[in-house]
C-alpha positions as CSV (number, residue, x, y, z in Angstrom):
1,M,-18.8,8.6,-22.6
2,N,-17.7,12.3,-23.0
3,V,-20.2,14.3,-21.0
4,Q,-19.2,17.8,-19.9
5,A,-20.0,19.0,-16.4
6,P,-22.9,21.4,-16.2
7,E,-21.7,25.0,-15.8
8,S,-23.9,25.5,-12.7
9,L,-21.7,23.0,-10.7
10,K,-18.8,24.3,-8.7
11,P,-15.4,22.7,-9.3
12,G,-15.2,19.3,-7.8
13,E,-19.0,18.7,-7.7
14,A,-19.3,16.9,-11.1
15,R,-19.8,13.2,-11.0
16,C,-20.3,10.4,-13.5
17,P,-23.9,10.2,-14.6
18,G,-25.7,7.2,-13.0
19,P,-25.8,5.6,-9.6
20,S,-23.0,6.4,-7.1
21,T,-20.8,3.7,-5.5
22,R,-22.8,4.1,-2.3
23,D,-26.0,3.5,-4.2
24,L,-24.6,0.4,-5.8
25,I,-23.4,-1.0,-2.5
26,L,-26.7,-0.4,-0.7
27,R,-28.6,-1.8,-3.7
28,D,-27.0,-5.2,-2.9
29,G,-29.2,-5.4,0.2
30,W,-26.5,-6.2,2.7
31,E,-25.9,-4.6,6.1
32,V,-22.4,-3.1,5.6
33,P,-19.8,-1.5,7.9
34,A,-20.5,2.2,8.3
35,A,-17.0,3.0,7.1
36,L,-17.7,1.3,3.7
37,I,-20.5,3.8,2.8
38,A,-18.9,6.9,4.4
39,E,-18.3,9.7,2.0
40,D,-15.8,12.5,2.5
41,Y,-14.6,14.5,-0.5
42,T,-13.0,17.9,-0.5
43,F,-12.1,19.9,-3.6
44,L,-8.4,20.7,-3.3
45,G,-7.8,23.0,-6.3
46,D,-7.2,22.5,-10.0
47,E,-3.7,24.0,-10.6
48,D,-1.3,21.9,-12.7
49,M,1.1,19.6,-10.8
50,P,4.7,20.5,-11.9
51,Y,6.7,17.7,-13.4
52,D,9.9,18.7,-11.6
53,R,8.4,17.2,-8.5
54,Y,9.1,13.9,-10.1
55,T,12.4,14.6,-11.9
56,S,14.3,17.2,-9.9
57,P,17.2,15.7,-7.8
58,A,17.0,18.8,-5.5
59,F,13.3,18.1,-4.9
60,F,14.1,14.4,-4.4
61,Q,16.7,15.3,-1.8
62,A,14.4,17.6,0.0
63,E,11.9,14.7,0.5
64,F,14.6,12.8,2.3
65,D,15.7,15.8,4.4
66,R,12.3,17.0,5.4
67,M,9.7,14.2,4.9
68,W,11.0,10.6,4.9
69,N,12.8,11.2,8.2
70,K,9.6,12.7,9.8
71,V,6.8,10.3,8.9
72,W,5.5,7.0,10.3
73,Q,6.0,4.2,7.8
74,W,5.5,0.5,8.1
75,A,8.8,-1.4,8.0
76,C,7.5,-4.9,8.3
77,R,4.8,-7.2,9.6
78,E,4.8,-8.9,12.9
79,E,5.1,-12.2,11.1
80,H,8.4,-11.1,9.6
81,I,10.0,-11.1,13.0
82,P,8.0,-13.7,15.1
83,E,10.9,-14.9,17.4
84,V,13.3,-13.2,19.7
85,G,16.4,-12.3,17.7
86,D,14.5,-12.0,14.4
87,H,15.3,-8.8,12.6
88,Y,14.3,-6.9,9.4
89,V,16.2,-4.1,7.7
90,H,14.0,-1.4,6.3
91,D,15.7,0.9,3.8
92,V,14.4,4.1,2.3
93,G,16.8,6.2,0.3
94,P,19.9,6.8,2.4
95,Y,18.3,5.6,5.6
96,S,18.6,2.1,6.9
97,I,16.7,1.0,10.0
98,L,17.3,-2.3,11.9
99,V,14.0,-3.6,13.4
100,A,14.4,-6.4,15.9
101,R,12.3,-8.5,18.3
102,V,14.2,-8.1,21.5
103,A,11.7,-9.9,23.8
104,P,8.6,-12.0,23.1
105,D,6.4,-8.9,23.0
106,E,8.9,-6.1,22.5
107,V,10.2,-4.7,19.3
108,R,12.9,-2.1,18.9
109,A,14.4,-0.3,16.0
110,Y,18.0,1.0,15.7
111,W,19.9,3.1,13.2
112,N,21.7,0.4,11.1
113,S,25.2,1.7,11.6
114,C,28.1,0.6,13.8
115,L,29.2,3.3,16.3
116,H,32.8,2.6,15.5
117,R,33.3,3.5,11.9
118,G,29.8,3.4,10.5
119,T,29.5,0.0,8.8
120,Q,26.0,-1.4,8.6
121,L,25.4,-4.0,11.3
122,R,23.1,-6.0,9.0
123,P,22.9,-5.8,5.2
124,S,20.3,-3.7,3.5
125,D,17.0,-5.3,2.8
126,S,17.9,-8.4,4.9
127,V,16.1,-10.5,7.4
128,G,17.6,-13.0,9.9
129,N,18.0,-14.1,13.5
130,V,20.8,-13.3,15.8
131,M,21.2,-13.0,19.6
132,Q,23.6,-10.0,19.2
133,F,24.5,-7.4,16.6
134,R,28.2,-7.8,15.6
135,C,29.8,-5.4,13.2
136,P,31.3,-7.4,10.3
137,F,34.3,-5.0,10.0
138,H,36.0,-5.0,13.5
139,G,33.6,-7.0,15.7
140,W,32.1,-4.3,17.9
141,T,29.1,-6.1,19.4
142,W,25.8,-5.1,20.9
143,N,23.1,-7.0,22.7
144,L,19.6,-7.2,21.3
145,D,18.5,-4.5,23.7
146,G,21.1,-2.1,22.2
147,S,23.5,-2.2,25.2
148,L,27.2,-2.4,24.3
149,K,28.5,-6.0,24.8
150,E,32.0,-6.2,23.4
151,I,34.8,-4.1,21.8
152,P,37.9,-5.9,20.7
153,C,41.0,-4.2,22.3
154,R,38.8,-2.0,24.4
155,W,41.9,-0.7,26.2
156,D,42.5,1.4,23.1
157,F,39.2,3.2,23.4
158,P,39.2,4.9,26.8
159,K,36.6,7.5,25.7
160,V,34.0,4.8,25.1
161,T,31.4,4.4,27.8
162,D,28.6,1.8,27.9
163,D,25.9,4.5,28.4
164,E,27.1,6.7,25.5
165,F,27.6,3.8,23.1
166,R,24.2,2.2,23.3
167,L,22.7,1.8,19.9
168,P,20.6,4.8,19.1
169,Q,16.9,3.9,18.9
170,V,14.3,4.8,16.3
171,K,10.7,5.3,17.4
172,V,8.6,2.1,16.9
173,A,4.8,1.6,17.1
174,R,2.6,-1.4,16.3
175,W,-0.8,-1.5,14.8
176,G,-2.9,-3.9,12.7
177,G,-0.1,-6.5,12.5
178,F,2.3,-3.9,11.2
179,I,5.5,-2.5,12.7
180,F,6.0,1.1,12.0
181,I,9.1,3.3,12.5
182,N,9.6,7.0,12.7
183,M,13.1,8.6,12.5
184,D,11.9,11.8,14.2
185,E,12.5,11.5,17.9
186,N,9.8,14.2,18.5
187,A,7.2,12.5,16.4
188,G,3.6,12.3,17.7
189,P,1.9,9.0,18.4
190,L,1.1,6.7,15.5
191,E,-2.5,6.7,16.6
192,D,-2.8,10.4,15.8
193,Y,-1.0,9.9,12.5
194,L,-3.4,7.1,11.5
195,G,-6.5,9.1,12.4
196,P,-9.6,7.8,10.6
197,L,-7.7,4.7,9.3
198,A,-7.6,3.2,12.7
199,D,-11.3,3.8,13.1
200,H,-12.1,2.1,9.8
201,L,-9.7,-0.9,9.8
202,K,-11.0,-2.6,12.9
203,D,-13.3,-5.5,13.8
204,R,-13.6,-7.7,10.7
205,W,-11.4,-5.3,8.8
206,D,-8.6,-5.7,11.5
207,L,-5.5,-6.6,9.4
208,S,-3.8,-8.2,12.4
209,R,-6.2,-11.1,11.8
210,R,-4.5,-11.7,8.4
211,Y,-1.1,-12.9,7.4
212,V,1.3,-12.4,4.5
213,A,0.9,-15.3,2.0
214,M,2.9,-13.8,-0.8
215,H,5.4,-10.9,-1.2
216,I,6.5,-9.7,-4.7
217,Q,9.1,-7.0,-5.1
218,K,9.9,-5.2,-8.3
219,I,11.9,-2.1,-9.4
220,L,9.7,0.2,-11.4
221,P,11.1,2.7,-13.9
222,A,9.5,5.9,-12.4
223,N,9.8,8.2,-9.5
224,W,8.2,6.7,-6.4
225,K,5.3,9.2,-6.4
226,A,4.4,8.5,-10.1
227,A,4.7,4.8,-9.5
228,Q,2.1,4.8,-6.6
229,E,-0.1,7.4,-8.4
230,A,-0.8,4.8,-11.1
231,F,-2.8,2.9,-8.3
232,L,-4.6,5.8,-6.8
233,E,-7.4,6.2,-9.3
234,A,-9.7,4.1,-11.5
235,Y,-9.7,6.8,-14.3
236,H,-7.1,4.8,-16.2
237,V,-9.3,1.7,-16.4
238,V,-11.0,2.9,-19.6
239,E,-7.7,2.8,-21.5
240,T,-5.3,0.6,-19.5
241,H,-7.6,-2.2,-18.5
242,Q,-10.1,-2.3,-21.3
243,Q,-10.9,-5.9,-20.7
244,S,-12.4,-5.0,-17.4
245,L,-15.0,-2.5,-18.6
246,A,-17.6,-5.2,-19.0
247,I,-17.4,-6.1,-15.3
248,T,-16.2,-3.0,-13.3
249,S,-17.9,0.2,-12.6
250,D,-14.9,2.5,-13.0
251,A,-16.2,5.9,-13.8
252,N,-18.5,6.0,-10.8
253,C,-15.8,4.9,-8.4
254,Q,-16.0,6.7,-5.1
255,Y,-13.0,8.9,-3.9
256,D,-12.6,10.0,-0.3
257,T,-10.2,12.4,1.4
258,F,-10.7,11.6,5.0
259,S,-7.7,13.5,6.4
260,D,-4.4,15.0,5.3
261,K,-2.8,11.5,5.4
262,V,-5.7,9.1,4.7
263,T,-7.6,8.7,1.4
264,R,-9.6,6.0,-0.2
265,F,-11.3,4.7,-3.3
266,V,-14.1,2.1,-3.5
267,H,-14.3,0.5,-7.0
268,T,-17.2,-1.9,-7.5
269,V,-17.0,-5.2,-9.4
270,G,-19.7,-7.2,-11.1
271,I,-21.3,-4.1,-12.6
272,Q,-20.5,-2.9,-16.1
273,S,-18.7,0.4,-16.7
274,P,-20.5,3.5,-17.9
275,H,-18.0,3.4,-20.7
276,Y,-19.1,0.0,-21.9
277,P,-20.7,0.5,-25.3
278,V,-23.7,-1.9,-25.0
279,E,-26.1,-2.9,-22.2
280,Q,-25.3,-6.5,-21.0
281,S,-27.5,-9.1,-19.4
282,Q,-26.5,-10.4,-16.0
283,Q,-25.6,-13.7,-17.6
284,E,-23.2,-11.9,-20.0
285,I,-21.5,-10.1,-17.1
286,I,-21.0,-13.2,-14.9
287,E,-19.5,-15.1,-17.8
288,K,-16.7,-12.5,-18.0
289,M,-16.0,-12.3,-14.3
290,R,-12.7,-13.7,-13.0
291,F,-14.0,-14.6,-9.6
292,A,-17.2,-16.4,-10.5
293,P,-18.4,-20.0,-10.9
294,R,-17.8,-21.5,-14.3
295,G,-20.8,-22.6,-16.4
296,V,-23.4,-21.1,-14.1
297,T,-26.8,-20.2,-15.6
298,L,-28.5,-17.3,-13.7
299,K,-32.1,-17.5,-12.9
300,E,-34.6,-14.7,-13.3
301,G,-33.8,-11.9,-10.8
302,E,-30.3,-13.2,-9.9
303,T,-27.4,-10.9,-10.4
304,A,-23.8,-11.5,-11.5
305,R,-22.5,-9.6,-8.6
306,A,-24.5,-11.4,-5.9
307,T,-23.8,-14.8,-7.5
308,A,-20.0,-14.2,-7.7
309,A,-19.9,-12.9,-4.1
310,Q,-21.7,-16.0,-2.8
311,F,-19.4,-18.2,-4.7
312,L,-16.4,-16.5,-3.1
313,R,-18.0,-16.7,0.4
314,E,-18.4,-20.4,0.1
315,T,-15.1,-21.3,-1.6
316,M,-12.9,-19.0,0.5
317,S,-14.6,-19.9,3.8
318,E,-13.8,-23.5,3.0
319,E,-10.2,-22.8,1.9
320,F,-9.2,-20.6,4.8
321,K,-11.4,-22.2,7.5
322,V,-13.1,-18.9,8.3
323,D,-16.7,-17.8,8.5
324,L,-17.4,-15.3,5.7
325,S,-21.2,-15.6,5.8
326,G,-21.7,-12.1,7.2
327,Y,-19.4,-10.3,4.7
328,S,-21.3,-8.2,2.2
329,D,-21.1,-8.5,-1.6
330,S,-18.9,-5.4,-1.6
331,E,-16.5,-6.7,0.9
332,M,-16.2,-10.0,-1.0
333,L,-15.7,-8.4,-4.5
334,D,-14.8,-4.8,-4.6
335,S,-11.5,-3.0,-4.6
336,I,-11.6,-1.0,-1.3
337,E,-8.3,0.8,-1.2
338,Y,-7.0,3.0,1.6
339,H,-3.8,5.1,1.3
340,L,-1.7,6.3,4.2
341,F,0.7,9.0,3.5
342,P,3.3,8.9,2.1
343,N,3.5,5.4,0.5
344,M,1.2,2.8,2.0
345,F,-1.9,1.0,0.6
346,F,-4.3,-1.2,2.6
347,F,-7.1,-3.3,1.2
348,P,-9.6,-4.6,3.8
349,G,-11.7,-6.5,1.2
350,V,-11.5,-10.3,1.1
351,S,-10.9,-11.4,-2.5
352,L,-8.6,-8.4,-3.2
353,P,-6.4,-8.6,-0.1
354,M,-3.4,-6.6,-1.1
355,L,-0.8,-4.3,0.6
356,Y,1.3,-2.0,-1.5
357,R,4.4,0.0,-0.5
358,F,6.4,2.3,-2.8
359,R,9.8,3.6,-1.9
360,P,12.6,5.4,-3.7
361,N,15.1,3.0,-5.2
362,G,18.1,4.1,-3.3
363,M,19.1,7.6,-4.4
364,D,17.7,7.3,-8.0
365,V,15.0,9.9,-8.7
366,D,13.8,7.9,-11.7
367,S,13.0,4.5,-10.2
368,A,11.1,3.0,-7.3
369,V,10.8,-0.2,-5.2
370,F,7.3,-1.6,-5.3
371,D,6.4,-4.2,-2.6
372,L,3.2,-6.1,-3.4
373,L,2.0,-8.3,-0.5
374,L,-1.1,-10.6,-0.5
375,L,-2.8,-11.2,2.8
376,R,-4.9,-14.2,3.8
377,P,-7.4,-14.4,6.8
378,L,-6.4,-16.3,9.9
379,A,-8.8,-18.9,11.3
380,D,-9.9,-18.6,15.0
381,G,-7.0,-19.8,17.1
382,E,-4.6,-19.8,14.2
383,T,-1.3,-18.0,14.5
384,A,0.3,-16.3,11.5
385,P,3.0,-18.4,9.8
386,E,6.4,-16.8,9.3
387,A,6.2,-14.3,6.3
388,P,7.7,-15.6,3.0
389,A,10.8,-14.0,1.5
390,P,9.9,-11.6,-1.3
391,V,10.0,-12.9,-4.8
392,K,12.1,-10.4,-6.7
393,I,11.4,-9.9,-10.4
394,G,13.4,-7.9,-12.9
395,I,12.3,-4.5,-14.2
396,K,11.3,-6.0,-17.5
397,Q,9.9,-9.3,-16.1
398,S,6.1,-10.0,-16.2
399,Y,4.1,-10.5,-13.0
400,T,2.6,-13.5,-14.8
401,E,6.0,-15.3,-14.2
402,V,5.6,-15.2,-10.4
403,P,5.0,-18.7,-9.0
404,G,1.6,-18.9,-7.2
405,L,0.2,-15.6,-8.5
406,N,-2.9,-15.9,-10.5
407,P,-1.8,-15.2,-14.1
408,L,-4.9,-13.1,-14.7
409,L,-4.1,-10.9,-11.8
410,G,-0.4,-10.8,-12.9
411,A,-1.5,-9.5,-16.3
412,V,-3.4,-6.7,-14.6
413,Y,-0.3,-5.6,-12.7
414,D,1.7,-5.7,-15.9
415,Q,-0.9,-3.3,-17.4
416,D,-0.8,-1.1,-14.3
417,T,3.0,-0.7,-14.6
418,M,3.6,-0.7,-18.3
419,N,3.1,3.0,-18.8
420,L,5.5,4.1,-16.1
421,D,8.7,4.2,-18.1
422,M,7.0,6.3,-20.8
423,Q,5.5,8.6,-18.2
424,Q,8.8,9.3,-16.4
425,K,10.4,10.0,-19.8
426,G,7.5,12.1,-20.8
427,F,7.8,14.3,-17.7
428,K,11.2,15.4,-19.0
429,A,10.2,15.7,-22.7
430,S,7.1,17.8,-22.1
431,R,6.9,21.4,-23.1
432,K,4.0,21.7,-20.7
433,A,5.2,22.3,-17.2
434,G,3.0,19.9,-15.3
435,Q,0.1,17.5,-15.3
436,T,-3.5,18.4,-15.3
437,L,-5.5,16.4,-12.7
438,G,-9.2,15.6,-12.6
439,N,-10.9,17.4,-9.7
440,Y,-12.6,14.3,-8.4
441,Q,-11.1,11.1,-9.8
442,E,-7.5,12.2,-9.2
443,V,-8.0,14.1,-6.0
444,R,-6.0,11.6,-4.0
445,I,-2.9,12.5,-6.0
446,R,-3.4,16.1,-5.2
447,R,-4.0,15.3,-1.5
448,I,-0.6,13.5,-1.3
449,H,1.2,16.5,-2.8
450,R,-0.4,18.9,-0.5
451,T,0.6,16.9,2.5
452,L,4.1,16.5,1.1
453,D,4.3,20.3,0.7
454,A,3.4,20.7,4.4
455,Y,6.4,18.7,5.3
456,L,8.8,20.3,2.9
457,N,7.7,23.8,3.9
458,A,7.7,23.2,7.7
């Protein structure tokens, strides 16, 4: 498919020929949440995006100085620290934040640094349970509430007062089962930052009614922005995921820019791509679907999409002891992906229940930490089990090696990340100064950079 946009259209108005995502979802015949079929696209320009935003150490440092220390970012889930004394260390670049449950329903966050000579109170990227924070260097100790408890040889520190040597706090907020931190003491409320995301992810999309079933962490060989941008559009499906063209409607994926911090795409499954070279029968489509009953023969009028969705309703309802009978075909099958600036992805769908987070890998401009979490629904009355430790895989390891991860899904993540090393190197090799983005399909990338610029230029 290589159809040029009519000259009469303004920039950003062109769409893939054929039905829209909204049309496809409504065609299923289900009553769906209003948020699912909401549409909100804004043309944000068509200038090239300079490559030095991904390669320049100075630009990278400016992000730490003016953005990372000003934004709300989720550090962990509630189930990472369920008990008093549980703590989780969240690291991003040079910053290290110690998040702790200090009472059954109270969470605090502290700068992870001893007030004596700066040693970290708890190791980077660690979890654990303690009733006090004791520096491993000289033994200065604080209570969970941040109050100073003990200084060996305190007689030698007459200038130290209990009030002045409380652990400095970092702002904390909780929403949807997530614990967010913000290093800016003047930051506005998390609710304002979330904006439309909080209005969308509620009721049966409320992620506090899910729990972390699996956590995979991998270093990716690309700048953190390039790494996450590989997941912000379905435009790459035609080349990167060619095996999916028979069963996914990629080119008529819907892209939304709900606010300066919240974007979304909705990518339908069980419908062939406009790129697919031949028209298929519904039987042919269902035989190629990953989440579908094996050996089924469709009757006249039955669709692959509806049959696969019903199969998932029945099997997942039984597996997780939850009632999914009211969930639409789209919620059962489709990739419904929200992004919250700067680095957080939320999927409220049922069969694709992921969370993504992308962070700089320390102070390396050319690599990123990718956290992939899979959520599962909680049954009525069920409490979330403690979150599993992340399975860490090497930069050259395959996702198919992760125990418990469906190998077919693992292979998709291998495809998603296989181009990153060449892209990061290509940024530096190019004689062209920047990348040329699609007006519609890659608008979420441009939205992130515009918001980033607002922080850098503030």
